[in-house]
C-alpha positions in Angstrom: -7.7 2.6 -3.2 -6.0 -0.7 -2.3 -2.4 -1.1 -1.2 -0.1 -4.1 -1.6 1.3 -5.6 1.6 4.2 -8.0 1.6 5.6 -10.2 4.4 9.0 -11.8 4.0 10.5 -14.4 6.2 13.8 -16.3 6.3 16.6 -17.5 8.6 20.2 -16.4 8.5 22.8 -19.1 8.1 25.1 -17.6 10.7 24.9 -15.8 14.1 24.4 -12.0 14.0 28.1 -11.3 14.7 29.2 -13.4 11.7 30.7 -11.3 8.8 28.1 -12.7 6.4 25.2 -11.7 8.7 26.7 -8.2 9.2 27.0 -7.9 5.4 23.3 -8.8 5.1 22.3 -6.2 7.6 24.3 -3.5 5.8 22.7 -4.5 2.5 19.3 -4.5 4.2 19.7 -1.0 5.5 20.7 0.2 2.0 17.7 -1.6 0.4 15.2 0.0 2.8 16.8 3.5 2.2 16.4 2.9 -1.6 12.8 1.8 -1.0 12.0 5.0 0.9 13.4 7.1 -1.9 11.0 5.5 -4.5 8.0 7.3 -2.9 6.1 4.0 -3.4 6.8 2.5 0.0 3.9 3.6 2.2 4.8 1.9 5.5 7.5 -0.3 7.0 6.7 -2.2 10.2 9.4 -2.8 12.8 10.2 -6.5 13.6 11.4 -5.5 17.1 9.5 -7.4 19.8 7.7 -9.5 17.2 7.4 -13.1 18.4 8.6 -15.2 15.4 6.3 -18.1 14.7 9.0 -20.9 14.9 6.9 -23.3 12.9 7.0 -20.9 9.9 10.6 -21.4 8.9 12.5 -24.2 10.6 16.2 -23.9 11.2 18.9 -22.7 13.6 19.8 -19.2 12.3 18.3 -15.9 13.4 15.0 -15.1 11.9 14.6 -12.2 9.5 11.1 -10.7 9.0 9.9 -7.8 7.0 6.5 -6.3 6.6 5.9 -3.4 4.2 3.0 -1.7 2.4 3.3 -0.3 -1.1 1.2 2.0 -3.3 0.4 -0.9 -5.6 1.5 -4.3 -6.8 3.4 -3.0 -9.8 5.6 -0.6 -7.7 6.3 -3.4 -5.3 7.2 -5.8 -8.1 9.4 -3.2 -9.8 11.3 -2.4 -6.6 11.7 -6.1 -5.8 13.4 -6.9 -9.0 15.7 -3.8 -9.4 18.6 -2.0 -7.8 19.9 -2.9 -4.4 17.1 -5.3 -3.7 17.8 -7.3 -6.9 21.4 -7.6 -5.9 20.4 -8.8 -2.4 18.2 -11.4 -4.0 21.2 -12.6 -6.0 23.3 -12.8 -2.8 20.6 -14.4 -0.6 22.1 -17.9 -0.7 25.3 -16.8 1.1 23.2 -15.2 3.9 20.1 -17.4 4.3 19.4 -21.0 5.0 17.4 -22.9 2.3 13.7 -23.2 3.0 11.6 -26.2 2.2 9.6 -26.2 -1.0 6.3 -25.7 0.7 7.6 -22.8 2.7 7.6 -19.6 0.6 9.9 -16.8 1.7 7.1 -14.2 1.1 3.4 -13.6 0.7 1.5 -10.6 -0.8 -2.0 -9.4 -0.2 -4.2 -6.4 -0.8 -5.5 -4.1 1.9 -7.8 -1.1 1.8 -6.6 0.3 5.1 -3.2 0.5 6.5 -4.7 -0.1 10.0 -5.6 -3.6 8.8 -1.9 -4.5 8.3 -0.2 -6.1 11.3 2.3 -8.8 12.1 -0.6 -11.0 13.3 -2.3 -10.4 9.9 0.9 -11.2 8.0 1.3 -14.5 9.9 -2.3 -15.4 9.1 -1.8 -14.7 5.4 1.4 -16.6 5.3 -0.1 -19.6 7.0 -3.1 -19.5 4.6 -0.7 -19.5 1.7 1.2 -22.5 3.0 -2.1 -24.4 3.6 -4.0 -23.4 0.4 -1.6 -22.0 -2.1 -2.1 -18.7 -4.0 -5.5 -17.1 -3.7 -6.8 -13.5 -3.7 -6.4 -13.7 0.1 -2.6 -14.4 -0.1 -0.4 -14.8 -3.2 3.0 -14.5 -4.8 4.2 -12.7 -7.8 4.0 -15.7 -10.1 0.4 -16.3 -9.1 -0.8 -12.7 -8.6 -4.2 -11.2 -8.2 -5.5 -7.7 -8.6 -7.3 -5.9 -5.9 -10.6 -7.2 -7.3 -9.5 -10.9 -7.0 -8.8 -11.4 -10.6 -5.7 -13.2 -11.8 -3.1 -10.8 -13.2 0.3 -11.1 -14.7 2.9 -8.6 -13.5 6.1 -7.7 -15.3 
């Protein structure tokens, strides 16, 4: 059985102590609590002590990284575009700096084993996506692939 992994990346517009950044952090805690309640979130990786690849997202604000593994692509997609997470997506422009067109704010991939998911792997997949675009190795929701490498439309 394959799992869907997702790496997200961005930079806050303001320092950590700014009210907007505190609001983002509060919303983020609520989002992850809601994710855990779904039963579809398999694992969340802590970003503590992770060395942020500065070339990934240029800017001055604090980096925000997430790395999670989900039961499948459909459950990940469903969670992403509902509830607290959907509201956070709507509010992201007040919290995050704009990113360049060629710099996506997330990348998704399939994994057979949880032990294969790591920050190093996430950075590799993200870099691959930037260099090559969507592929079964690294993709986004608009250009998704199933666990067998076939194009798939998710809704």
